N, C-alpha and C positions, 0 to 999 in steps of 0.2 A: 372299608370300615374299619377305623382303629381300634383295637380290641383293648378294651379295660383292664390292666394287667395289676393283680392284686398280689404278686410275689414276694414274699419277705426279703427280696434283695438276688442279684439287680433289679432295682426297683424301676416306676414307669416315672417318665423327666418330661417336662413341658414341653410339649409339641415345638415351640419356638425355639426353644434350646436344642432339640433334634436337628432341627431345620438349622439354624444356626450353625452349629460343627459339624452338620453334613458340607454345607458351604466352604468350612473353614479347610474340612482334609480335602477339596479341588483345591480351592484357591484361595490361599490364606491370606487377609491384607491386601490383597490386588497386587500380590508379588510374583503371581506364575508359579510359586513351588505350593505342595500341600502343607499343611501344620506338621504334619508326621516327619513331614524332608528336610525342613530348618533346621538350623543348629540352633540347641537349646541354650547358646551363649550369644544368640543374635539380640541386637535391641528390640526387637518384633518379640519376642518368648521372654525376656525377662521382664518387659514392660505387663506381660500377661502375669507373671506367676508375683511382683511385687503388685498389682492392683489385687488380685485375687486374694494375696496376704492381709492385705491395707481394709480391702470390704468386709474380710472376718471379723478382723478386729472392729470394725464400724458397725457391724451386725449383732454383734456379741458384747458390745461396747466395754471393751476391753481396755485394762490400765494401762501401765507403761512397762509394769512390772512382766505384762504375759506377751511371751511370742508366740506366732503362729508359724507351721510348718507343715508342707505338704510333700509327707512321706511314701516310702512304697511299702510292703510286706504286709498291710493289713493289720486290725487289729491283734491279731495274734502273734504278732510280730511284738505287738506293744504288752503283749503279756510279758512279755520277757526285758525290755526293754524300760518302761517302767521300774519296777525294781532294781535294777543293774545301776540305772539313775539315781536314786532317789534312797535305798534299802541300805542301812547301817548295822545297824542291830535286829529289829522285829519291825513287822507290819501286820497289820489287822485286816482281814479280808472279809466279805460277807456272800455268804455262798447264796444264792438267788434266783439260778438257773443254769443251765448248760454252758453256758458263753463264762459266768461267772465262777465253775466250779473248774473250768479248763482255765483260766487265770490263777488259780491257787496253784492248779497243779504245776504250770508253768514257775511259778513263784518260788515253790520250793525247793526247786533245782539250784536257786540263789541264796538264799537264806531261809532265816526263823521265820513262818508265817502263823500267825495265831488267828483262827478260824471262829469269829467271835459271836456268829448266827449263822443260821442255816434253816432256808425252809423246802430240804429235801425230804425229809419224813413225810410232808407234807404233799411231794411229786412237785413241788414249786409252783403251787396255785395260790400262794401270797406272798407278801415281801417282808422277809423278816424286821420286826420293831422291837422296842423296848432293851434293845441290847447295851452292852456297856464297851466302851473302847477303851484300853488300860492306857495310863499317861504316860510308859515307856515306849510307845511304838512310834515310826517314824510318820507313817503315813495311814488313812483309812482305804481300802479299797472298797468302792461300790460297781454295780454295774446297774445304768438307772433302765432301764428297759429289754426286759427279756424277750423277744423275739418267738422262743419256742411256747412258752405258756401264755403270753399275753398277758406280762404283768408289770407295772412300772412306779418307779418311788416316786410320789408323788410331793412327800417335803422331805429335804434334805438336813442331814443333822448340824448344827452348831460345835463346833469340836476346836479344841485345841490345837491339832495336830494337822498337817494338810490332807484335804481330800481327793483321793485320784478316782477318777471317772470314766469307765468306759462308759460311753452317750452313742456307739455305731447305731443303734436303730432308732434316737429320736433327739439327736445333735438337732439343733436352729428348728425343732419343732415348736417349742413354746419358749415363754421368756420366763428369764431366771437371772439373776447374779451369779456370771459367769465368773467372775473374779472370786469369787468366797473356794475356788478348786485348785489346788496344786498344780492339778495335772488331769486335760480331758485328752482324750483321746477317741476317735472314732474312723471306721471304713467309710469310704466316702458313699457307696451304694445302696443307702436307703433314701437318705435327704439331701445328703450333699453334692453328688454330683452320681459320673459313673463308675463303676468299677476300676483298680488300678492305683488309685491314690490314696491316703490314709491323713487325715485331718490330726493336728497335734496341737494342742496349746500349753505352753508350760511356764508358770511363775518361774522366770529366771533365777531370782534369789535362792531356788532350793536346791541348784545344780553344785556339783563339783565337789560333794561332802562325802562321798562315800569312799574315799581313798582308794578307790578300782581306775585302774590303767585302763581304758577299754578300748574295743577295738573301734577305729574312726568311725562307721555307719552307727553304731550301736549306740553314740556319745552325744546325747541332744545339745548340748553347746558346740558341738563342730557343725551342727546343721545350721545354729542362729548364728555363728560366726559367719557361713559360707550362704546368707538368704535361703536357708532350703535350697540350695544351688549345689551341696557336695559332691553329688553324683548327678548323673544324666537324669533328671525327672522323667516323669510321665506326661510328656507335654501333653496327649490328647485328654486326658484324664484331668489334669491343671486346668485344660484351657475351656472345656466342657464344663464344670465346676463354675468360673467366673461366669459362664454366661448363665446356671443356673443360681447362682448367686445373685446376679443382676435382676433373675429373674423373681426371687423372693424379695427384693429390697424393693418390686414394684408390688407387692402383697402387701406391703405395710411394713416388712421388716419379720424379726421373730413374732410380735406382738400381734400382727396383722394375720400371720398363717395361724398362730395359737387359736384364735377366733375359730378360724375355718374348719382345723382338725377337730375341734372341740363340737361344734356342728356337725361332722360326719359322722364322730363316734357315739355321739348321741341318738344319732337317726337311726343308727347300724345296731348299738345296745338297746336303744327302745323297742326296734323288731323282735330281736332275740329273746329278750323279757314278757315280749306281749303274747308271740306267735306260741302255741302251746306245741309246734312240734321240733321245737328247738328250744337247746338251754346253753347258758355262756362255763365256759372252764376255770375261771379261777375268780376268787372273791371277786366281791362287785365294787369295796371302796381301794380296789388295787387292781383294777382294770387299766390296760395302758390305753391311751391316744393313739399310738401306732399300728398296732396289731388286735386285733379281734378275734378270737379263739373261742370256735363254740360245736356243739356236739348235735345231730339228728337223736331225737331222744327216740327215734325207730331206724336204725340204719337197715335192717331187712327189709323194711316194708316201704322206704321212702327213697335209699341213697342211690338208687339206678336212677330214678327219676330227675332228682334233685340234679343229679350230676350231669344229666342230659339237658334240663333246663336252662342252667347257669353257662351250660358250654353254648348252646345255641342261640342265648342273648347276648353273646360274644366278650363272656368273661372269661379271664383264666387266673391260674397261679393261685386258689383258695385252698386247695387241700389242705392239708393239716402237718403238720412236723411227723415224721415217721414215728418215731416213739410216743407221740401222744394221738395222732388220729385226728378223726373229726374235720374239722374247718377251719379255716387262717385267712382271713381278711386285711393284708396289709396297706392302711389307708394312710401314708406317708404324703409330706407334705403336696406334692405333685399330683396325687388321686383327685380328680374331681368329684366335687359334688354329686356330680350327674352319674358318676359312677357306682357311687354307692346307693342312691336311690333305683338305679336300675338291679342290685342286687336285693334291694329290699324289694322292690318289685318281684322279684321272681319268689324269695318267701313268701309272700301272701299269694302268690297265686299256687304255689306246692298247698298251702295250707285249703284254700278254696276250689282244689281239684283233688284233696286227699279221698 
């Protein structure tokens, strides 16, 4: 029996994507070669890369001003690449969680950073709001979803400056106007595909204005000019991502999967609010659709029993982040509603047998 994986990442993938990827590892396109043996310059893999980038553009409804790249280094490398490519004099950042804080730390090594809002003093239990973005900044950096604390930006500001956004944990999970962002980056291992590649969407009209002579790999324009093939790409991760993007398209695209994600989140949050043995972590208005964080009201009395129950039910990966504790159920795109229903049943059974 396949278990329900609620891990924050690498996350669960659809069974059909795993099957297709496994077959490609053994025999890619009936070539008699494994996907991970073929040349990344071969016509077969170039077709994979081209199709993956094209499908991202289609799913996100991107204008011609925006380019799609598959890079390496995770969101962590993007913490530095974003300011290296876009920061001329000063940038504004919002500190809404531990990864937002990490992006600020890296950006400060490159230039002048103005932290315009933070929820750190409240243990990141809400998204900062009602802040002012200075008129003299090159961009505003936001982190769309915070995996550790389970908060998510619901509405993005309308600004006179570009928005740079880390969407690592909610990319392609909800419909929005992606063209309003100057730069989006996301590690693949939540909703996009397996670990090993990073999706970058950049408005190319913003590039080449900092005056920096960047190392080639750190220059977005180099990757654009080379069609995301400036060096050997992570061939398996890109292929599996393509399979996952095709699966997403069959779900009705981003708008279709958003409906499923909302239904899963409403089901789980509804049980947390109803069940007297549990409570949520963050303020209700900022609750994430992707990472549902919650506590037992009495750890000493119920934790051992609850942990045994969900493990025996075939559930894995719901332990909370080490600095927060409690529980975190990550219900990314590929988590079926049946998995959420099972977790809810375990929570109800704990209440019945308490």
